[in-house]
N, CA, C and O atoms as a GROMACS GRO file, in nm:
protein
  356
    1MET      N    1  -3.872   3.092  -1.522
    1MET     CA    2  -3.896   2.956  -1.566
    1MET      C    3  -3.800   2.860  -1.497
    1MET      O    4  -3.843   2.758  -1.442
    2VAL      N    5  -3.669   2.891  -1.498
    2VAL     CA    6  -3.572   2.806  -1.432
    2VAL      C    7  -3.596   2.803  -1.282
    2VAL      O    8  -3.589   2.697  -1.218
    3SER      N    9  -3.624   2.920  -1.225
    3SER     CA   10  -3.648   2.924  -1.080
    3SER      C   11  -3.771   2.843  -1.043
    3SER      O   12  -3.776   2.784  -0.935
    4ASN      N   13  -3.872   2.838  -1.131
    4ASN     CA   14  -3.990   2.755  -1.104
    4ASN      C   15  -3.953   2.607  -1.102
    4ASN      O   16  -4.001   2.532  -1.018
    5ALA      N   17  -3.867   2.566  -1.196
    5ALA     CA   18  -3.825   2.426  -1.203
    5ALA      C   19  -3.745   2.389  -1.078
    5ALA      O   20  -3.765   2.282  -1.021
    6ILE      N   21  -3.656   2.476  -1.036
    6ILE     CA   22  -3.578   2.452  -0.916
    6ILE      C   23  -3.669   2.445  -0.795
    6ILE      O   24  -3.654   2.358  -0.710
    7ASN      N   25  -3.763   2.538  -0.788
    7ASN     CA   26  -3.857   2.542  -0.677
    7ASN      C   27  -3.939   2.413  -0.670
    7ASN      O   28  -3.964   2.361  -0.561
    8GLN      N   29  -3.981   2.360  -0.787
    8GLN     CA   30  -4.056   2.235  -0.789
    8GLN      C   31  -3.970   2.120  -0.741
    8GLN      O   32  -4.018   2.032  -0.668
    9ASN      N   33  -3.842   2.119  -0.782
    9ASN     CA   34  -3.752   2.013  -0.738
    9ASN      C   35  -3.727   2.018  -0.588
    9ASN      O   36  -3.688   1.917  -0.528
   10LEU      N   37  -3.748   2.132  -0.529
   10LEU     CA   38  -3.729   2.147  -0.385
   10LEU      C   39  -3.858   2.122  -0.308
   10LEU      O   40  -3.866   2.148  -0.188
   11GLY      N   41  -3.956   2.073  -0.377
   11GLY     CA   42  -4.083   2.044  -0.311
   11GLY      C   43  -4.167   2.168  -0.290
   11GLY      O   44  -4.255   2.170  -0.204
   12GLY      N   45  -4.140   2.272  -0.367
   12GLY     CA   46  -4.217   2.394  -0.358
   12GLY      C   47  -4.183   2.481  -0.238
   12GLY      O   48  -4.253   2.579  -0.213
   13LYS      N   49  -4.080   2.447  -0.165
   13LYS     CA   50  -4.043   2.524  -0.046
   13LYS      C   51  -3.951   2.639  -0.086
   13LYS      O   52  -3.840   2.616  -0.135
   14ARG      N   53  -3.995   2.758  -0.064
   14ARG     CA   54  -3.911   2.875  -0.092
   14ARG      C   55  -3.798   2.882   0.009
   14ARG      O   56  -3.817   2.856   0.128
   15GLY      N   57  -3.681   2.918  -0.040
   15GLY     CA   58  -3.567   2.932   0.048
   15GLY      C   59  -3.495   2.801   0.076
   15GLY      O   60  -3.393   2.800   0.144
   16SER      N   61  -3.548   2.689   0.023
   16SER     CA   62  -3.481   2.560   0.042
   16SER      C   63  -3.356   2.557  -0.044
   16SER      O   64  -3.347   2.624  -0.147
   17LYS      N   65  -3.260   2.479  -0.001
   17LYS     CA   66  -3.135   2.465  -0.074
   17LYS      C   67  -3.132   2.331  -0.144
   17LYS      O   68  -3.191   2.233  -0.098
   18LEU      N   69  -3.062   2.326  -0.258
   18LEU     CA   70  -3.044   2.201  -0.329
   18LEU      C   71  -2.957   2.108  -0.248
   18LEU      O   72  -2.865   2.152  -0.180
   19ASP      N   73  -2.986   1.980  -0.254
   19ASP     CA   74  -2.904   1.879  -0.188
   19ASP      C   75  -2.783   1.852  -0.276
   19ASP      O   76  -2.792   1.780  -0.375
   20MET      N   77  -2.669   1.910  -0.238
   20MET     CA   78  -2.548   1.897  -0.319
   20MET      C   79  -2.473   1.767  -0.290
   20MET      O   80  -2.368   1.743  -0.350
   21SER      N   81  -2.525   1.684  -0.200
   21SER     CA   82  -2.461   1.555  -0.176
   21SER      C   83  -2.484   1.462  -0.294
   21SER      O   84  -2.410   1.365  -0.314
   22ILE      N   85  -2.586   1.490  -0.373
   22ILE     CA   86  -2.614   1.412  -0.493
   22ILE      C   87  -2.592   1.505  -0.612
   22ILE      O   88  -2.680   1.582  -0.650
   23LEU      N   89  -2.473   1.496  -0.670
   23LEU     CA   90  -2.440   1.580  -0.783
   23LEU      C   91  -2.506   1.526  -0.909
   23LEU      O   92  -2.539   1.407  -0.916
   24PRO      N   93  -2.524   1.610  -1.008
   24PRO     CA   94  -2.577   1.562  -1.135
   24PRO      C   95  -2.488   1.450  -1.190
   24PRO      O   96  -2.365   1.459  -1.184
   25ASN      N   97  -2.550   1.345  -1.241
   25ASN     CA   98  -2.472   1.234  -1.294
   25ASN      C   99  -2.550   1.161  -1.400
   25ASN      O  100  -2.673   1.174  -1.410
   26SER      N  101  -2.478   1.084  -1.480
   26SER     CA  102  -2.540   1.002  -1.582
   26SER      C  103  -2.461   0.872  -1.591
   26SER      O  104  -2.351   0.868  -1.646
   27ILE      N  105  -2.518   0.767  -1.537
   27ILE     CA  106  -2.454   0.636  -1.540
   27ILE      C  107  -2.431   0.593  -1.684
   27ILE      O  108  -2.328   0.532  -1.716
   28GLU      N  109  -2.526   0.623  -1.771
   28GLU     CA  110  -2.514   0.586  -1.912
   28GLU      C  111  -2.396   0.656  -1.977
   28GLU      O  112  -2.324   0.596  -2.057
   29ALA      N  113  -2.375   0.783  -1.945
   29ALA     CA  114  -2.261   0.857  -2.001
   29ALA      C  115  -2.129   0.799  -1.950
   29ALA      O  116  -2.033   0.787  -2.026
   30GLU      N  117  -2.126   0.763  -1.822
   30GLU     CA  118  -2.006   0.702  -1.766
   30GLU      C  119  -1.975   0.571  -1.836
   30GLU      O  120  -1.860   0.543  -1.870
   31GLN      N  121  -2.079   0.490  -1.858
   31GLN     CA  122  -2.061   0.363  -1.928
   31GLN      C  123  -2.012   0.385  -2.071
   31GLN      O  124  -1.927   0.311  -2.120
   32ALA      N  125  -2.065   0.486  -2.137
   32ALA     CA  126  -2.025   0.516  -2.275
   32ALA      C  127  -1.878   0.557  -2.281
   32ALA      O  128  -1.805   0.516  -2.372
   33ILE      N  129  -1.834   0.637  -2.185
   33ILE     CA  130  -1.694   0.681  -2.183
   33ILE      C  131  -1.602   0.563  -2.162
   33ILE      O  132  -1.504   0.546  -2.235
   34LEU      N  133  -1.632   0.482  -2.062
   34LEU     CA  134  -1.546   0.366  -2.034
   34LEU      C  135  -1.550   0.266  -2.148
   34LEU      O  136  -1.447   0.208  -2.183
   35GLY      N  137  -1.667   0.245  -2.207
   35GLY     CA  138  -1.680   0.155  -2.322
   35GLY      C  139  -1.602   0.204  -2.442
   35GLY      O  140  -1.540   0.124  -2.512
   36ALA      N  141  -1.604   0.334  -2.466
   36ALA     CA  142  -1.529   0.391  -2.578
   36ALA      C  143  -1.380   0.368  -2.560
   36ALA      O  144  -1.308   0.342  -2.657
   37ILE      N  145  -1.333   0.377  -2.437
   37ILE     CA  146  -1.190   0.354  -2.410
   37ILE      C  147  -1.155   0.208  -2.435
   37ILE      O  148  -1.047   0.178  -2.488
   38LEU      N  149  -1.244   0.116  -2.399
   38LEU     CA  150  -1.217  -0.026  -2.423
   38LEU      C  151  -1.216  -0.059  -2.572
   38LEU      O  152  -1.138  -0.143  -2.616
   39VAL      N  153  -1.302   0.007  -2.648
   39VAL     CA  154  -1.307  -0.016  -2.792
   39VAL      C  155  -1.186   0.049  -2.861
   39VAL      O  156  -1.128  -0.009  -2.953
   40ASP      N  157  -1.150   0.169  -2.815
   40ASP     CA  158  -1.038   0.243  -2.874
   40ASP      C  159  -0.950   0.297  -2.761
   40ASP      O  160  -0.973   0.409  -2.714
   41PRO      N  161  -0.850   0.220  -2.717
   41PRO     CA  162  -0.766   0.263  -2.606
   41PRO      C  163  -0.701   0.400  -2.626
   41PRO      O  164  -0.669   0.468  -2.528
   42ASP      N  165  -0.680   0.440  -2.750
   42ASP     CA  166  -0.623   0.573  -2.777
   42ASP      C  167  -0.718   0.684  -2.732
   42ASP      O  168  -0.675   0.798  -2.711
   43ALA      N  169  -0.845   0.652  -2.716
   43ALA     CA  170  -0.943   0.750  -2.671
   43ALA      C  171  -0.914   0.794  -2.527
   43ALA      O  172  -0.955   0.903  -2.486
   44PHE      N  173  -0.843   0.711  -2.452
   44PHE     CA  174  -0.812   0.746  -2.313
   44PHE      C  175  -0.732   0.876  -2.306
   44PHE      O  176  -0.751   0.956  -2.214
   45ASN      N  177  -0.643   0.897  -2.402
   45ASN     CA  178  -0.565   1.021  -2.404
   45ASN      C  179  -0.653   1.144  -2.419
   45ASN      O  180  -0.625   1.248  -2.362
   46ARG      N  181  -0.759   1.131  -2.496
   46ARG     CA  182  -0.853   1.243  -2.512
   46ARG      C  183  -0.942   1.259  -2.388
   46ARG      O  184  -0.971   1.371  -2.347
   47VAL      N  185  -0.983   1.148  -2.331
   47VAL     CA  186  -1.070   1.151  -2.213
   47VAL      C  187  -0.996   1.213  -2.094
   47VAL      O  188  -1.054   1.292  -2.020
   48ILE      N  189  -0.870   1.177  -2.076
   48ILE     CA  190  -0.795   1.224  -1.959
   48ILE      C  191  -0.775   1.376  -1.962
   48ILE      O  192  -0.748   1.436  -1.859
   49GLU      N  193  -0.789   1.437  -2.078
   49GLU     CA  194  -0.780   1.583  -2.087
   49GLU      C  195  -0.900   1.650  -2.020
   49GLU      O  196  -0.890   1.764  -1.973
   50VAL      N  197  -1.012   1.580  -2.016
   50VAL     CA  198  -1.135   1.634  -1.958
   50VAL      C  199  -1.164   1.575  -1.820
   50VAL      O  200  -1.198   1.646  -1.726
   51ILE      N  201  -1.149   1.445  -1.810
   51ILE     CA  202  -1.174   1.375  -1.684
   51ILE      C  203  -1.039   1.341  -1.624
   51ILE      O  204  -0.974   1.244  -1.663
   52GLU      N  205  -0.997   1.421  -1.530
   52GLU     CA  206  -0.862   1.411  -1.477
   52GLU      C  207  -0.845   1.308  -1.367
   52GLU      O  208  -0.734   1.259  -1.343
   53LYS      N  209  -0.954   1.273  -1.300
   53LYS     CA  210  -0.943   1.177  -1.189
   53LYS      C  211  -1.072   1.099  -1.175
   53LYS      O  212  -1.178   1.139  -1.225
   54ALA      N  213  -1.062   0.988  -1.107
   54ALA     CA  214  -1.176   0.896  -1.094
   54ALA      C  215  -1.293   0.958  -1.019
   54ALA      O  216  -1.407   0.915  -1.038
   55ASP      N  217  -1.266   1.057  -0.936
   55ASP     CA  218  -1.373   1.121  -0.859
   55ASP      C  219  -1.479   1.187  -0.947
   55ASP      O  220  -1.588   1.219  -0.900
   56TYR      N  221  -1.447   1.207  -1.074
   56TYR     CA  222  -1.543   1.268  -1.166
   56TYR      C  223  -1.658   1.172  -1.197
   56TYR      O  224  -1.764   1.213  -1.244
   57PHE      N  225  -1.635   1.042  -1.171
   57PHE     CA  226  -1.739   0.942  -1.193
   57PHE      C  227  -1.823   0.930  -1.067
   57PHE      O  228  -1.771   0.936  -0.955
   58TYR      N  229  -1.953   0.912  -1.085
   58TYR     CA  230  -2.046   0.901  -0.972
   58TYR      C  231  -2.043   0.760  -0.914
   58TYR      O  232  -2.038   0.742  -0.792
   59LYS      N  233  -2.048   0.661  -1.001
   59LYS     CA  234  -2.058   0.522  -0.958
   59LYS      C  235  -1.919   0.470  -0.916
   59LYS      O  236  -1.822   0.485  -0.990
   60SER      N  237  -1.912   0.410  -0.798
   60SER     CA  238  -1.782   0.367  -0.745
   60SER      C  239  -1.714   0.262  -0.832
   60SER      O  240  -1.592   0.261  -0.844
   61SER      N  241  -1.791   0.173  -0.894
   61SER     CA  242  -1.730   0.073  -0.981
   61SER      C  243  -1.666   0.139  -1.104
   61SER      O  244  -1.565   0.092  -1.154
   62HIS      N  245  -1.726   0.247  -1.151
   62HIS     CA  246  -1.669   0.321  -1.263
   62HIS      C  247  -1.541   0.392  -1.220
   62HIS      O  248  -1.446   0.404  -1.298
   63GLN      N  249  -1.538   0.438  -1.096
   63GLN     CA  250  -1.416   0.500  -1.043
   63GLN      C  251  -1.303   0.398  -1.037
   63GLN      O  252  -1.188   0.429  -1.070
   64GLU      N  253  -1.335   0.275  -0.996
   64GLU     CA  254  -1.234   0.169  -0.989
   64GLU      C  255  -1.180   0.135  -1.128
   64GLU      O  256  -1.060   0.116  -1.146
   65ILE      N  257  -1.269   0.128  -1.225
   65ILE     CA  258  -1.226   0.098  -1.362
   65ILE      C  259  -1.138   0.210  -1.415
   65ILE      O  260  -1.035   0.184  -1.478
   66PHE      N  261  -1.176   0.334  -1.389
   66PHE     CA  262  -1.097   0.448  -1.436
   66PHE      C  263  -0.959   0.448  -1.370
   66PHE      O  264  -0.859   0.476  -1.436
   67ASN      N  265  -0.954   0.417  -1.241
   67ASN     CA  266  -0.824   0.408  -1.172
   67ASN      C  267  -0.738   0.298  -1.232
   67ASN      O  268  -0.616   0.313  -1.243
   68ALA      N  269  -0.800   0.187  -1.272
   68ALA     CA  270  -0.726   0.079  -1.338
   68ALA      C  271  -0.669   0.128  -1.471
   68ALA      O  272  -0.556   0.095  -1.507
   69LEU      N  273  -0.748   0.206  -1.544
   69LEU     CA  274  -0.701   0.262  -1.671
   69LEU      C  275  -0.582   0.356  -1.648
   69LEU      O  276  -0.485   0.355  -1.724
   70LEU      N  277  -0.592   0.437  -1.543
   70LEU     CA  278  -0.480   0.527  -1.510
   70LEU      C  279  -0.354   0.447  -1.477
   70LEU      O  280  -0.245   0.482  -1.522
   71LEU      N  281  -0.370   0.342  -1.400
   71LEU     CA  282  -0.256   0.259  -1.362
   71LEU      C  283  -0.191   0.194  -1.484
   71LEU      O  284  -0.068   0.192  -1.497
   72LEU      N  285  -0.273   0.140  -1.572
   72LEU     CA  286  -0.220   0.079  -1.694
   72LEU      C  287  -0.143   0.180  -1.778
   72LEU      O  288  -0.039   0.149  -1.835
   73THR      N  289  -0.196   0.300  -1.785
   73THR     CA  290  -0.130   0.405  -1.862
   73THR      C  291   0.004   0.442  -1.798
   73THR      O  292   0.104   0.459  -1.868
   74GLU      N  293   0.005   0.454  -1.665
   74GLU     CA  294   0.130   0.486  -1.595
   74GLU      C  295   0.236   0.378  -1.616
   74GLU      O  296   0.355   0.407  -1.624
   75ARG      N  297   0.191   0.254  -1.626
   75ARG     CA  298   0.282   0.140  -1.646
   75ARG      C  299   0.316   0.119  -1.794
   75ARG      O  300   0.396   0.032  -1.828
   76SER      N  301   0.256   0.198  -1.881
   76SER     CA  302   0.271   0.183  -2.027
   76SER      C  303   0.228   0.045  -2.074
   76SER      O  304   0.288  -0.013  -2.165
   77GLU      N  305   0.123  -0.009  -2.011
   77GLU     CA  306   0.068  -0.138  -2.050
   77GLU      C  307  -0.053  -0.117  -2.140
   77GLU      O  308  -0.114  -0.010  -2.141
   78ASN      N  309  -0.086  -0.221  -2.216
   78ASN     CA  310  -0.202  -0.214  -2.305
   78ASN      C  311  -0.330  -0.204  -2.225
   78ASN      O  312  -0.344  -0.263  -2.117
   79ILE      N  313  -0.424  -0.128  -2.278
   79ILE     CA  314  -0.558  -0.120  -2.219
   79ILE      C  315  -0.647  -0.217  -2.295
   79ILE      O  316  -0.676  -0.198  -2.413
   80ASP      N  317  -0.690  -0.322  -2.226
   80ASP     CA  318  -0.784  -0.418  -2.283
   80ASP      C  319  -0.856  -0.488  -2.169
   80ASP      O  320  -0.822  -0.468  -2.052
   81LEU      N  321  -0.953  -0.570  -2.203
   81LEU     CA  322  -1.033  -0.636  -2.099
   81LEU      C  323  -0.949  -0.724  -2.008
   81LEU      O  324  -0.973  -0.731  -1.888
   82LEU      N  325  -0.850  -0.792  -2.066
   82LEU     CA  326  -0.768  -0.882  -1.986
   82LEU      C  327  -0.686  -0.806  -1.882
   82LEU      O  328  -0.685  -0.843  -1.765
   83THR      N  329  -0.616  -0.700  -1.924
   83THR     CA  330  -0.532  -0.626  -1.830
   83THR      C  331  -0.616  -0.555  -1.724
   83THR      O  332  -0.577  -0.548  -1.608
   84ILE      N  333  -0.730  -0.502  -1.764
   84ILE     CA  334  -0.816  -0.435  -1.667
   84ILE      C  335  -0.872  -0.536  -1.566
   84ILE      O  336  -0.875  -0.508  -1.446
   85SER      N  337  -0.916  -0.650  -1.614
   85SER     CA  338  -0.973  -0.750  -1.523
   85SER      C  339  -0.867  -0.804  -1.427
   85SER      O  340  -0.900  -0.838  -1.314
   86GLN      N  341  -0.741  -0.811  -1.469
   86GLN     CA  342  -0.635  -0.856  -1.379
   86GLN      C  343  -0.613  -0.755  -1.266
   86GLN      O  344  -0.590  -0.794  -1.152
   87ILE      N  345  -0.621  -0.628  -1.297
   87ILE     CA  346  -0.604  -0.524  -1.196
   87ILE      C  347  -0.721  -0.522  -1.099
   87ILE      O  348  -0.703  -0.500  -0.980
   88LEU      N  349  -0.841  -0.544  -1.150
   88LEU     CA  350  -0.961  -0.533  -1.068
   88LEU      C  351  -0.988  -0.657  -0.983
   88LEU      O  352  -1.082  -0.656  -0.903
   89LYS      N  353  -0.909  -0.761  -0.999
   89LYS     CA  354  -0.931  -0.883  -0.918
   89LYS      C  355  -0.914  -0.857  -0.772
   89LYS      O  356  -0.929  -0.948  -0.691
   0.00000   0.00000   0.00000
Protein backbone atom coordinates (compact mmCIF):
# COMPACT_ATOMS: atom_id res chain seq x y z
CA MET A 1 0.00 0.00 0.00
CA VAL A 2 2.75 2.48 0.95
CA SER A 3 4.87 1.46 -2.01
CA ASN A 4 1.87 2.08 -4.30
CA ALA A 5 1.48 5.60 -2.89
CA ILE A 6 5.18 6.31 -3.35
CA ASN A 7 5.06 4.88 -6.86
CA GLN A 8 2.10 7.14 -7.71
CA ASN A 9 3.96 10.17 -6.37
CA LEU A 10 6.82 9.28 -8.66
CA GLY A 11 4.57 9.32 -11.68
CA GLY A 12 4.27 5.56 -11.78
CA LYS A 13 7.90 5.09 -12.78
CA ARG A 14 9.47 2.08 -11.13
CA GLY A 15 12.95 2.63 -9.84
CA SER A 16 12.51 6.42 -9.68
CA LYS A 17 13.89 8.21 -6.66
CA LEU A 18 12.11 10.75 -4.50
CA ASP A 19 13.15 14.35 -5.03
CA MET A 20 14.81 15.07 -1.69
CA SER A 21 15.45 18.71 -2.60
CA ILE A 22 11.89 19.35 -1.43
CA LEU A 23 11.63 17.98 2.07
CA PRO A 24 8.28 17.44 3.76
CA ASN A 25 7.08 20.73 5.22
CA SER A 26 4.06 22.48 6.63
CA ILE A 27 3.95 26.26 6.42
CA GLU A 28 0.93 26.23 8.72
CA ALA A 29 2.83 24.27 11.38
CA GLU A 30 5.75 26.69 11.13
CA GLN A 31 3.37 29.63 11.55
CA ALA A 32 1.74 27.95 14.55
CA ILE A 33 5.10 27.40 16.25
CA LEU A 34 6.27 30.96 15.73
CA GLY A 35 2.86 32.33 16.72
CA ALA A 36 2.84 30.27 19.91
CA ILE A 37 6.21 31.74 20.85
CA LEU A 38 4.92 35.28 20.29
CA VAL A 39 1.87 34.59 22.46
CA ASP A 40 3.90 32.81 25.15
CA PRO A 41 7.62 33.63 24.98
CA ASP A 42 8.33 30.92 27.58
CA ALA A 43 7.28 28.42 24.91
CA PHE A 44 10.56 29.16 23.11
CA ASN A 45 12.42 27.15 25.76
CA ARG A 46 10.30 24.12 24.93
CA VAL A 47 10.52 24.65 21.17
CA ILE A 48 14.32 24.96 21.20
CA GLU A 49 14.54 21.46 22.69
CA VAL A 50 13.06 20.08 19.45
CA ILE A 51 13.91 22.70 16.84
CA GLU A 52 17.56 23.43 17.41
CA LYS A 53 18.28 25.69 14.45
CA ALA A 54 16.53 27.81 11.85
CA ASP A 55 17.32 25.31 9.09
CA TYR A 56 14.49 23.15 10.43
CA PHE A 57 12.07 25.68 8.93
CA TYR A 58 11.28 25.41 5.23
CA LYS A 59 10.27 29.01 4.57
CA SER A 60 13.19 31.46 4.61
CA SER A 61 11.19 34.20 6.34
CA HIS A 62 10.41 31.75 9.15
CA GLN A 63 14.12 30.95 9.40
CA GLU A 64 14.85 34.68 9.79
CA ILE A 65 12.24 35.03 12.52
CA PHE A 66 13.59 32.00 14.36
CA ASN A 67 17.13 33.39 14.14
CA ALA A 68 15.83 36.66 15.61
CA LEU A 69 14.29 34.68 18.47
CA LEU A 70 17.61 32.92 19.06
CA LEU A 71 19.43 36.25 19.11
CA LEU A 72 16.99 37.77 21.58
CA THR A 73 17.38 34.76 23.84
CA GLU A 74 21.19 34.96 23.67
CA ARG A 75 20.97 38.65 24.62
CA SER A 76 18.49 37.86 27.42
CA GLU A 77 16.04 40.33 25.85
CA ASN A 78 12.27 40.06 25.88
CA ILE A 79 10.61 38.23 23.01
CA ASP A 80 7.80 40.37 21.62
CA LEU A 81 6.70 41.92 18.34
CA LEU A 82 8.64 45.12 18.95
CA THR A 83 12.01 43.49 19.66
CA ILE A 84 11.63 41.01 16.82
CA SER A 85 10.64 43.71 14.32
CA GLN A 86 13.66 45.81 15.35
CA ILE A 87 16.00 42.89 14.61
CA LEU A 88 14.33 42.08 11.30
CA LYS A 89 14.59 45.65 9.94
